[in-house]
C-alpha positions as CSV (number, residue, x, y, z in Angstrom):
1,M,11.2,-45.4,14.8
2,K,14.3,-43.9,15.0
3,R,15.8,-47.5,13.6
4,T,13.6,-47.3,10.8
5,I,14.5,-43.8,9.7
6,R,18.1,-44.7,10.0
7,L,17.9,-47.5,7.5
8,A,16.4,-45.9,5.3
9,A,18.7,-43.0,5.2
10,A,21.8,-46.6,4.8
11,C,19.9,-47.1,1.8
12,L,19.8,-43.7,0.5
13,V,23.3,-43.4,1.5
14,A,24.6,-46.2,-0.4
15,L,23.0,-44.4,-3.8
16,L,25.5,-41.7,-3.5
17,S,28.7,-41.0,-5.3
18,A,31.4,-42.4,-3.1
19,S,34.1,-40.1,-4.4
20,A,31.5,-37.1,-3.9
21,A,30.4,-37.7,-0.1
22,Q,34.2,-38.8,0.6
23,A,36.0,-35.9,-1.1
24,H,36.8,-33.6,2.4
25,D,37.6,-30.5,0.3
26,F,35.2,-28.2,-1.3
27,W,36.3,-24.8,-2.7
28,L,34.6,-22.0,-5.3
29,D,36.9,-22.1,-8.3
30,P,37.2,-18.4,-10.1
31,G,39.9,-19.9,-12.6
32,R,41.0,-16.1,-12.4
33,F,41.5,-14.0,-9.4
34,R,42.2,-10.7,-10.7
35,V,40.3,-9.5,-13.7
36,A,39.5,-6.1,-15.5
37,R,36.5,-4.1,-14.8
38,G,33.5,-5.6,-16.5
39,E,35.2,-9.2,-17.0
40,T,32.7,-12.1,-16.8
41,V,33.8,-14.6,-14.8
42,E,33.1,-18.2,-14.7
43,L,32.8,-20.0,-11.1
44,S,33.0,-23.6,-10.9
45,L,32.3,-25.7,-7.7
46,R,34.6,-28.4,-7.5
47,Y,35.5,-31.2,-4.7
48,G,38.4,-33.7,-4.1
49,E,41.5,-33.0,-1.9
50,E,45.0,-31.5,-2.0
51,Y,43.5,-28.5,-4.2
52,K,42.7,-31.1,-7.1
53,G,39.1,-32.3,-7.7
54,E,36.5,-32.6,-10.1
55,A,34.1,-30.0,-10.9
56,A,30.2,-30.2,-9.8
57,P,27.6,-29.2,-12.3
58,R,24.9,-26.6,-10.5
59,D,22.3,-28.3,-8.6
60,N,19.5,-26.0,-8.3
61,F,17.9,-28.2,-5.7
62,L,20.8,-28.6,-3.4
63,I,21.6,-24.4,-3.3
64,E,20.8,-22.9,-0.1
65,K,22.5,-20.0,-0.8
66,F,24.8,-18.4,-3.9
67,V,25.3,-14.9,-4.1
68,L,28.1,-12.2,-5.5
69,M,29.1,-9.3,-3.0
70,G,30.5,-6.0,-4.2
71,P,30.4,-2.5,-3.8
72,D,26.7,-2.2,-5.3
73,G,25.7,-4.6,-2.6
74,T,24.4,-9.0,-2.8
75,E,22.8,-10.4,-5.7
76,P,22.1,-14.0,-6.9
77,V,24.7,-15.9,-9.0
78,P,23.3,-16.8,-12.3
79,G,23.5,-20.0,-13.9
80,Q,22.1,-22.9,-15.5
81,D,20.9,-25.8,-13.8
82,Q,23.0,-29.1,-14.2
83,Q,25.3,-27.1,-15.9
84,E,28.8,-26.2,-15.4
85,P,30.3,-23.8,-14.8
86,A,28.0,-23.2,-11.5
87,G,27.2,-19.9,-12.6
88,R,28.5,-16.5,-14.2
89,V,29.4,-13.1,-12.5
90,T,29.8,-9.9,-14.5
91,L,32.3,-7.7,-12.1
92,A,31.0,-4.0,-13.3
93,K,33.2,-1.5,-10.7
94,D,36.7,-1.8,-9.4
95,G,36.9,-3.1,-5.5
96,I,37.1,-6.6,-4.1
97,Y,34.1,-9.1,-4.2
98,Q,32.9,-11.9,-2.5
99,V,30.8,-15.2,-3.9
100,A,29.8,-17.3,-1.0
101,Y,27.9,-20.6,-1.5
102,R,26.2,-22.9,0.7
103,G,24.6,-26.4,0.0
104,K,21.6,-27.8,1.7
105,R,22.5,-31.0,4.2
106,R,23.4,-34.2,2.3
107,L,23.8,-37.5,3.5
108,S,26.9,-40.0,4.2
109,S,28.4,-43.3,5.6
110,M,31.9,-44.2,6.0
111,E,33.4,-47.5,7.6
112,A,34.7,-47.3,11.2
113,A,38.8,-47.0,10.3
114,K,38.1,-44.3,7.6
115,F,35.8,-42.3,9.5
116,E,38.6,-42.1,12.6
117,A,41.3,-41.5,9.8
118,Y,38.7,-38.3,8.6
119,L,38.2,-36.9,12.1
120,K,42.2,-37.0,12.3
121,A,42.9,-35.6,9.2
122,E,40.5,-32.7,9.7
123,G,41.5,-31.9,13.3
124,L,38.1,-33.2,15.2
125,E,40.0,-35.9,17.9
126,H,37.5,-34.5,20.2
127,I,35.0,-36.6,18.3
128,S,37.8,-39.6,18.9
129,R,37.7,-39.5,21.8
130,L,33.8,-39.1,22.3
131,R,33.4,-42.2,20.4
132,A,36.0,-43.9,22.0
133,E,34.4,-43.0,25.6
134,R,31.0,-44.3,23.9
135,Q,32.7,-47.8,23.0
136,E,31.8,-46.7,19.2
137,T,35.6,-46.2,17.7
138,G,35.0,-49.6,15.8
139,K,31.3,-48.4,14.5
140,G,31.1,-47.0,11.4
141,S,28.9,-43.3,10.8
142,L,26.0,-42.4,9.5
143,E,26.6,-38.4,8.9
144,V,24.9,-35.4,7.4
145,Y,27.2,-32.7,6.0
146,S,27.1,-29.2,4.5
147,R,29.3,-27.5,2.6
148,C,29.8,-23.5,2.7
149,A,32.1,-22.2,0.2
150,K,34.1,-18.7,-0.2
151,T,36.5,-16.4,-2.7
152,L,37.5,-13.6,-3.3
153,L,38.0,-11.4,-6.5
154,K,40.2,-8.4,-7.1
155,V,38.9,-6.2,-9.5
156,G,41.0,-3.4,-11.5
157,G,42.4,-1.1,-9.1
158,G,41.0,-3.4,-6.2
159,A,40.3,-1.5,-3.0
160,R,40.9,-2.3,0.8
161,E,37.7,-2.9,1.8
162,G,35.2,-5.6,1.4
163,H,37.5,-8.6,1.7
164,D,35.9,-9.0,5.3
165,R,31.9,-9.3,4.3
166,I,30.1,-11.5,6.3
167,A,28.3,-13.9,3.7
168,G,25.8,-15.3,6.7
169,L,26.6,-18.8,6.3
170,R,26.9,-21.4,8.5
171,L,30.4,-22.0,8.7
172,E,32.4,-19.0,7.5
173,I,35.8,-18.2,7.2
174,V,36.2,-14.3,6.9
175,P,39.4,-12.9,6.0
176,E,40.8,-9.5,8.7
177,T,43.6,-9.3,6.5
178,N,42.7,-8.3,2.7
179,P,45.5,-10.9,1.1
180,Y,45.9,-8.8,-2.1
181,L,47.5,-6.0,0.3
182,V,50.6,-7.9,1.6
183,A,53.8,-9.5,0.8
184,V,54.3,-13.1,0.8
185,G,55.3,-14.0,4.0
186,T,53.1,-11.9,5.8
187,D,51.1,-13.5,8.6
188,L,47.3,-13.3,7.5
189,T,44.6,-13.3,9.9
190,F,41.3,-15.6,9.5
191,R,37.8,-15.3,11.8
192,V,35.9,-18.4,12.1
193,L,32.1,-18.2,12.7
194,F,29.6,-21.0,13.7
195,E,26.4,-20.2,13.1
196,G,27.4,-16.4,13.5
197,K,29.4,-16.9,16.5
198,P,33.3,-17.7,16.9
199,L,34.4,-21.1,16.6
200,A,37.2,-21.7,19.4
201,N,39.5,-24.2,18.7
202,G,39.0,-25.1,14.7
203,L,41.9,-26.2,12.9
204,V,42.3,-24.0,10.0
205,I,44.4,-25.5,7.2
206,A,45.7,-23.7,4.3
207,R,47.2,-24.5,1.1
208,S,48.6,-23.6,-2.2
209,R,47.9,-24.7,-5.6
210,A,51.3,-24.6,-6.3
211,E,52.5,-27.2,-3.2
212,P,49.5,-28.9,-2.4
213,K,51.0,-31.8,-0.2
214,Q,52.5,-28.9,1.9
215,T,49.8,-27.0,4.5
216,V,50.1,-24.2,6.6
217,A,47.7,-24.8,10.0
218,A,46.6,-23.6,13.3
219,R,44.0,-23.7,15.7
220,T,41.3,-21.0,16.4
221,D,41.6,-18.9,19.6
222,G,38.5,-18.1,21.9
223,E,37.5,-15.4,19.5
224,G,37.6,-17.5,16.4
225,R,40.8,-16.1,14.9
226,V,43.8,-17.4,13.6
227,R,47.3,-16.2,11.9
228,L,48.5,-18.2,9.1
229,T,51.6,-17.5,7.5
230,L,51.9,-18.4,3.8
231,D,54.9,-18.3,2.1
232,R,54.5,-18.1,-1.5
233,A,52.9,-16.3,-4.6
234,G,49.5,-17.9,-6.0
235,E,46.6,-19.1,-5.6
236,W,45.2,-20.4,-1.8
237,L,42.6,-22.9,-0.2
238,V,41.8,-22.2,3.3
239,K,39.3,-24.6,4.7
240,C,37.9,-25.4,8.3
241,T,35.9,-28.2,9.1
242,H,33.0,-28.4,12.3
243,M,31.5,-31.5,13.9
244,I,28.7,-31.6,15.9
245,A,26.0,-34.1,16.8
246,A,23.4,-34.8,14.5
247,P,20.0,-33.3,15.5
248,A,17.7,-36.2,16.7
249,E,14.7,-35.9,14.5
250,L,17.1,-36.9,11.4
251,G,18.4,-40.2,13.3
252,M,21.8,-39.9,12.4
253,D,25.1,-40.4,14.3
254,W,26.9,-36.9,13.4
255,E,26.5,-33.0,11.2
256,S,29.2,-32.0,9.7
257,L,30.1,-28.5,8.1
258,W,32.8,-27.8,5.8
259,A,33.9,-24.2,5.1
260,S,36.5,-23.2,2.5
261,L,37.8,-19.8,1.2
262,T,39.8,-19.5,-1.9
263,F,42.2,-16.6,-3.1
264,E,45.3,-15.7,-4.9
265,L,48.1,-14.0,-3.0
266,P,50.1,-11.6,-5.2
267,A,53.5,-12.1,-6.2
268,P,56.7,-10.2,-4.9
269,A,56.5,-6.4,-6.9
270,G,60.2,-7.0,-7.9
271,P,63.4,-8.9,-7.0
272,G,64.8,-8.8,-3.7
273,V,61.5,-9.3,-2.3
274,K,61.9,-12.2,-0.1
275,S,59.5,-14.4,2.1
276,R,59.3,-14.4,5.7
277,L,59.7,-18.6,6.1
278,G,59.2,-19.9,9.7
279,V,55.5,-21.3,8.5
280,K,54.3,-24.4,10.4
281,K,53.7,-27.3,8.1
282,Q,51.5,-30.1,8.6
């Protein structure tokens, strides 16, 4: 029975777009991160690599959660099915808003070499070691994955609160430092939660849109926290990938969850403000 399920899953995987299934970055792109009160913001869902990618149309069948969290509470993000952008929101008050998205499970398959490269790139070496112990290194993989993405928007004068709201995504990056209130070169603290609990030893990677090939990376501590020093102004994408054994009833090998957070780090207020270097480059 299990073999039948796996074969059926493999056939379904073959029908998926290879580019979508194997692009390991997924993020919310609002077009602009700082807006005036009363403005409408278009929200795109993008997948790709190195902060470059294609816009995915909204697919209501695949949406588990798509919400706007702001000074007035939480509300669904409206949008038209199979259209791009995936949603539009009008931000009525000054403050910090979050948009949070969680997609339903999807299927993917990779040949062995690509899967091992993926594990290394995302900091999932413990899965590689486990596969080696099981003598599965040369084996391809069937996987279920789901995507969780958040973006931070600053409206008007903004606020000191709201950046650290927890959306309840299965894998979630929570910014404990408000990026709109710090200078370039300041340490920012993030917390990674898996099913509401701290994720220890998760690799968190940040890249700027201006220099996407350069990354800042560190692993979370026992409380799920990580500190990153971001050395340039502009748009940033912070991401983390977590992998566990797939539930037995799915008949797959692994389940991975991808989380991302996007925001804009303000430029220095004037001349004479220098970045503090010493970031860890990957």
